[in-house]
C-alpha positions in Angstrom: 143.7 81.8 -98.1 142.9 85.4 -100.4 141.8 87.3 -97.5 144.4 87.8 -94.2 142.4 89.1 -91.1 145.0 90.3 -88.6 143.9 91.4 -85.0 146.2 92.6 -82.4 143.9 92.3 -79.8 141.7 89.7 -79.6 139.0 90.3 -77.5 135.1 91.7 -77.1 133.8 93.5 -80.2 137.3 92.9 -82.3 137.1 89.2 -82.3 132.9 89.3 -82.7 134.7 91.2 -85.9 136.8 89.3 -87.4 134.6 86.4 -85.6 131.8 86.6 -87.7 133.5 87.6 -91.2 135.7 84.6 -90.9 132.8 82.6 -90.5 130.3 85.0 -93.8 132.6 85.7 -95.9 135.0 82.6 -98.2 138.3 82.5 -98.2 139.5 84.2 -95.2 143.1 83.3 -93.1 142.8 84.5 -89.4 146.0 85.5 -86.9 145.2 87.5 -83.0 147.1 87.7 -80.4 145.2 87.7 -77.3 143.1 91.2 -75.3 145.9 91.4 -73.2 147.6 94.2 -72.1 146.7 96.6 -74.3 149.5 98.9 -74.7 151.9 96.4 -75.4 149.9 95.3 -78.8 149.5 98.7 -80.1 153.7 99.0 -79.6 154.5 95.7 -80.6 152.4 93.3 -82.4 154.0 94.4 -86.2 156.8 92.4 -85.3 155.1 89.0 -83.4 152.5 89.6 -87.0 156.3 89.7 -89.4 156.9 86.4 -87.7 153.4 84.6 -87.1 152.1 85.2 -91.3 153.7 82.5 -93.3 154.0 84.1 -96.6 151.3 82.9 -99.3 151.0 84.3 -103.1 147.5 83.5 -102.1 146.7 86.8 -100.4 144.6 89.7 -101.6 143.3 91.7 -98.9 144.6 92.5 -95.4 142.1 93.0 -92.8 143.0 94.3 -89.6 142.0 96.8 -86.8 143.8 100.0 -85.6 145.6 98.4 -82.8 148.0 96.8 -84.8 150.4 99.9 -86.5 149.8 99.1 -90.7 152.5 101.0 -91.5 155.5 99.2 -89.4 153.5 95.5 -90.5 153.8 96.9 -94.1 157.8 98.3 -93.2 158.6 95.3 -91.8 156.8 92.9 -94.5 156.3 94.3 -98.5 155.7 91.7 -99.8 152.0 92.4 -97.7 151.9 96.0 -98.9 150.9 95.4 -102.4 147.2 94.0 -100.8 144.3 96.1 -100.6 144.6 96.8 -96.7 141.8 97.7 -94.9 141.9 99.7 -91.0 139.0 99.4 -89.4 138.5 101.6 -86.5 136.6 100.6 -84.0 137.9 103.5 -81.4 140.0 105.6 -82.0 143.1 107.6 -79.8 143.0 111.0 -80.3 140.5 111.8 -78.5 140.9 109.1 -75.6 139.6 110.2 -72.6 142.8 111.4 -70.2 143.1 113.2 -67.0 145.7 115.5 -67.9 146.6 115.9 -71.3 150.1 115.7 -70.0 149.4 111.9 -70.0 147.7 111.2 -73.1 150.7 108.5 -74.8 151.7 110.7 -77.6 152.5 107.0 -79.9 149.3 105.4 -80.4 147.5 108.6 -81.7 150.2 108.3 -84.1 150.7 105.6 -84.9 146.9 105.5 -86.0 147.6 108.2 -88.1 149.9 106.2 -90.1 148.2 103.4 -90.5 146.1 105.2 -92.2 148.8 106.2 -94.7 149.6 103.3 -95.7 146.0 101.6 -96.1 144.0 101.9 -98.8 140.7 102.2 -97.1 139.5 103.0 -94.2 136.6 102.4 -92.2 134.8 103.5 -89.5 132.7 101.4 -87.2 129.7 105.2 -87.4 130.9 108.9 -88.1 130.9 109.7 -84.9 133.7 108.0 -85.0 135.6 108.9 -88.5 134.4 112.7 -87.8 136.6 113.3 -84.2 139.4 111.6 -85.5 139.5 113.1 -88.7 138.8 117.0 -87.4 141.3 115.9 -84.1 144.1 115.5 -86.0 145.9 119.0 -87.2 145.4 119.7 -83.7 147.0 116.8 -81.9 150.2 117.2 -84.1 150.9 120.0 -83.1 151.9 118.6 -79.4 155.1 118.4 -82.1 157.8 120.7 -81.3 158.7 121.4 -84.2 158.6 120.0 -87.9 155.5 119.2 -87.5 153.3 117.6 -91.0 150.0 119.6 -92.6 147.8 118.7 -94.1 147.1 114.5 -93.1 143.3 114.6 -92.1 142.5 116.2 -95.9 145.2 113.0 -97.7 143.1 110.0 -95.2 139.9 111.3 -95.4 139.3 110.8 -99.3 140.2 107.0 -98.5 137.7 107.3 -95.1 134.1 105.3 -95.1 131.8 104.6 -92.1 130.1 101.1 -92.1 128.5 100.3 -89.0 129.8 97.4 -86.6 127.4 94.0 -87.7 125.7 92.6 -84.4 125.3 89.3 -84.5 121.9 89.1 -82.6 120.7 86.2 -81.3 116.9 84.5 -80.9 116.0 85.6 -76.9 112.7 85.1 -77.0 112.9 82.0 -75.1 115.0 84.2 -72.9 112.2 86.7 -72.8 109.9 87.8 -69.2 106.0 87.3 -70.2 105.3 91.0 -70.2 108.3 91.4 -73.0 106.5 88.7 -74.4 103.8 90.4 -75.0 105.3 93.7 -76.2 107.1 92.1 -78.5 104.2 89.9 -79.9 102.4 93.6 -80.1 105.0 95.5 -82.4 104.0 95.3 -86.4 107.0 95.4 -88.5 108.5 98.7 -89.0 105.6 100.2 -86.7 107.1 103.6 -84.9 105.1 101.9 -81.6 102.8 100.0 -80.0 99.1 101.1 -78.5 100.6 99.3 -75.4 103.4 102.0 -75.3 103.0 104.2 -72.9 103.8 107.8 -74.1 103.7 111.4 -72.5 100.0 111.8 -72.3 99.3 108.7 -70.5 102.5 108.8 -68.2 100.4 112.4 -67.0 97.6 110.5 -66.2 99.4 108.2 -63.8 100.6 111.3 -62.1 97.2 112.9 -61.3 97.7 113.9 -57.5 101.1 115.1 -58.1 102.8 116.6 -55.0 103.6 120.6 -55.4 107.3 119.8 -54.7 110.3 121.5 -56.6 110.3 121.0 -60.1 113.7 119.8 -61.8 113.9 118.8 -65.9 114.6 115.9 -67.7 110.8 113.6 -68.7 111.5 110.6 -68.7 111.1 109.3 -72.3 108.3 109.1 -74.4 107.1 107.0 -78.0 109.1 108.0 -80.8 110.0 107.8 -83.9 113.3 108.5 -86.1 112.6 112.5 -84.9 113.6 113.9 -81.9 111.0 116.0 -80.4 111.5 118.2 -77.3 108.5 118.3 -74.7 106.3 121.3 -74.6 107.0 122.8 -70.6 103.7 122.1 -70.1 104.7 117.9 -70.2 107.8 118.5 -68.2 105.7 120.1 -65.4 103.6 116.8 -66.1 106.1 114.8 -65.4 108.2 116.2 -63.0 104.8 116.0 -60.3 105.1 112.5 -61.5 108.4 112.4 -59.8 107.1 113.0 -56.6 104.2 110.9 -56.6 103.9 107.6 -54.5 103.7 104.8 -56.5 100.9 103.6 -54.5 98.8 106.2 -56.5 98.5 104.3 -59.4 95.9 102.4 -59.6 96.2 99.2 -59.1 95.5 97.1 -62.3 98.6 99.4 -63.4 101.0 99.1 -60.1 100.2 95.9 -57.6 101.4 96.1 -54.5 104.5 95.0 -55.0 105.7 95.4 -57.9 109.2 94.2 -58.9 111.8 96.4 -58.0 113.5 98.1 -61.5 116.4 96.0 -62.7 119.7 97.8 -63.9 122.3 96.5 -65.6 125.4 97.9 -66.4 127.3 95.8 -69.4 130.2 96.7 -70.0 134.3 96.6 -69.5 135.6 97.5 -65.8 138.1 101.0 -66.5 138.5 104.0 -66.2 136.6 105.1 -69.8 133.9 103.8 -69.2 132.7 106.5 -66.6 131.9 103.5 -63.8 132.2 106.3 -60.7 129.2 108.4 -62.6 127.5 104.9 -62.7 128.1 103.6 -58.8 127.4 106.9 -57.8 123.9 107.8 -59.2 123.3 104.1 -57.6 124.6 105.1 -54.4 122.2 108.3 -54.6 119.3 106.0 -54.9 119.8 103.7 -52.3 120.3 106.7 -49.5 116.3 107.6 -51.0 115.5 104.1 -50.2 114.4 103.6 -53.2 114.3 99.5 -54.2 116.4 98.4 -57.0 118.8 95.8 -58.2 121.8 95.6 -60.3 123.4 93.8 -62.3 127.2 95.1 -63.2 128.3 92.7 -66.3 131.1 93.3 -68.8 134.8 91.8 -68.8 137.8 92.7 -66.4 141.1 93.0 -67.6 144.4 93.4 -65.8 144.1 97.0 -63.5 140.8 97.0 -62.3 139.3 100.4 -61.0 139.1 100.4 -57.0 135.2 101.6 -57.0 134.3 98.5 -57.9 134.7 96.9 -54.8 133.7 99.5 -53.0 131.3 99.5 -54.4 129.6 95.9 -54.1 130.4 96.1 -50.3 128.1 99.0 -50.1 125.3 97.9 -52.3 125.3 93.8 -51.6 121.7 94.9 -51.2 121.1 95.6 -54.2 123.0 93.0 -56.3 121.1 90.6 -58.5 124.5 90.1 -60.7 128.3 90.9 -60.4 131.0 90.1 -62.6 131.5 89.0 -66.4 129.6 86.2 -67.4 131.3 83.2 -69.6 128.3 81.6 -71.2 126.6 83.9 -74.3 123.2 82.6 -73.0 123.4 83.2 -69.8 125.3 87.0 -70.4 121.6 87.4 -72.6 119.6 85.8 -70.0 120.5 88.3 -67.9 119.4 91.3 -69.9 116.2 90.1 -71.0 115.8 90.1 -67.1 116.6 93.3 -66.9 114.5 96.8 -67.4 116.5 99.6 -68.1 120.6 99.4 -69.6 122.5 102.6 -68.7 125.7 103.8 -70.6 128.2 106.6 -68.5 131.0 105.8 -71.2 133.7 108.9 -71.9 134.7 107.0 -74.8 132.4 105.1 -77.2 132.1 104.8 -80.4 129.4 102.9 -81.4 128.6 100.3 -78.5 127.5 96.6 -79.0 126.3 96.5 -75.4 124.0 98.6 -75.7 122.1 97.5 -78.7 122.3 94.0 -77.4 120.8 95.2 -74.3 117.9 97.2 -76.8 117.3 93.9 -78.5 116.5 92.3 -75.2 114.5 94.5 -74.0 116.3 97.5 -72.2 115.0 101.4 -72.1 118.6 102.3 -72.7 119.2 106.0 -70.2 123.0 107.0 -72.7 124.8 109.8 -72.6 123.8 113.3 -75.2 127.6 112.8 -76.1 129.8 110.4 -78.7 128.1 108.4 -80.5 125.0 107.9 -78.6 123.2 110.9 -81.0 123.8 109.0 -83.8 121.6 105.7 -82.7 119.2 106.7 -80.4 116.5 108.7 -80.4 116.8 112.2 -77.8 114.3 110.4 -75.7 116.8 107.7 -74.2 119.2 110.3 -73.5 120.7 112.9 -70.6 122.9 115.3 -70.4 123.8 115.6 -66.9 124.6 113.2 -64.3 121.8 115.2 -62.2 119.0 113.7 -65.6 120.1 110.1 -65.1 119.9 110.8 -61.3 116.5 111.3 -61.8 115.1 108.9 -64.8 115.9 106.3 -62.6 114.4 107.7 -60.4 111.7 108.5 -61.3 111.5 104.6 -62.5 112.3 102.8 -59.8 109.4 104.8 -58.4 107.2 103.3 -61.0 108.7 100.4 -62.9 106.0 99.5 -65.1 106.1 102.0 -67.4 109.5 100.8 -68.6 107.9 97.7 -68.9 105.1 99.2 -71.4 107.1 100.7 -72.9 108.9 99.6 -76.5 112.5 101.1 -77.8 111.6 103.2 -80.8 115.9 101.6 -81.6 116.1 99.4 -84.9 118.4 97.5 -84.1 118.1 95.5 -87.4 119.3 98.1 -89.2 122.9 97.2 -86.9 122.6 93.3 -88.3 124.8 91.1 -90.7 121.9 90.4 -92.6 121.6 94.1 -92.3 125.0 94.5 -93.3 126.7 91.6 -94.5 126.8 92.8 -98.0 128.7 96.1 -97.7 131.6 93.6 -95.7 131.5 90.7 -98.9 132.0 94.4 -101.1 134.8 95.6 -98.6 136.6 92.2 -98.3 136.7 92.0 -102.5 140.0 93.0 -103.8 138.5 94.6 -106.9 136.6 96.9 -104.7 136.8 100.4 -104.5 138.6 101.8 -102.1 135.5 104.2 -100.7 132.8 104.6 -101.9 
């Protein structure tokens, strides 16, 4: 086996990548640790792998995620030092959100910097991940009391490249409800939108009898290509009017007497950095306004689950459609296909596999206008404030057909193994260049 895949936190996207590489790249052998006690994995995994990985003259390439302290492993196992060492960043610890700067554990970011220094190639899953890491090194090292090293970013940057996470998109046709099937069939390859997808002008027609209540600022998303044009003030006024218009004023063919409630899905890790507090606070505001919606809270829970999940489950019980991690991938995809809108409230996101999977299943995405999201999603799917998120969801609760008729303008195929596989295969070849 010439390719050594080492994963200190074998779960979530880390597991998905290792499994995909082992399946699609020849001559791989894998050594992993379960996805538990992340902090202990980051501190001690190198010592475990020192003993777990047998010596072999066949190794040519070592691929590890940045949870592992690669510098420690190479020091403990000098026989691995001569391999082509590839360090993959799913996330970086230099900008991980903490409530107070004093709570940031210096060791985790320091480990990642050391690992970069000994690696031959440093791969980031997004430009945002790479940029935020390199630009934060100098400030991060200033937390040292004295004798601070300088120019580390200049040593690391030549080794760096961006290679998006390769998602294994499953054919979900059999799970799609009728309206999503019709939308998918109406699309043509390379088209920027569908005639059946409502844009701003169509939404404006739907709001012809709008009230004159106080205007707000964020319009529902329109059809959009890769560019990010901003709506005109007149368009904003029209959308804001629709916000206050009762759904019953729409024509019968657009809005049945009893439309299905808007189905909102939140498919993220149950941890503070995904900001479940904001998500549930937003839903509670919708409930207070007596809006009709259903919610599915998916994603994986680890040892310490934020209290807000138990509190929200009790308060939103009449709105819950699914609650908790789904061990079956098919069941998980089936729920995504049933959902209308997928929401991210993350404070810490460097790629976002779950959001792209949901879009692949026909969900309309709502993401923060921050982190990696502007790199992947057009501006019409981004919100800047909690108030904007609430407003968008409130509008969609009143007019769910607008979401169900919209073709999402995100090319998910660009993030598939079919699109990225050759680059990964080349990366894991011992004689390939260290950086592109």
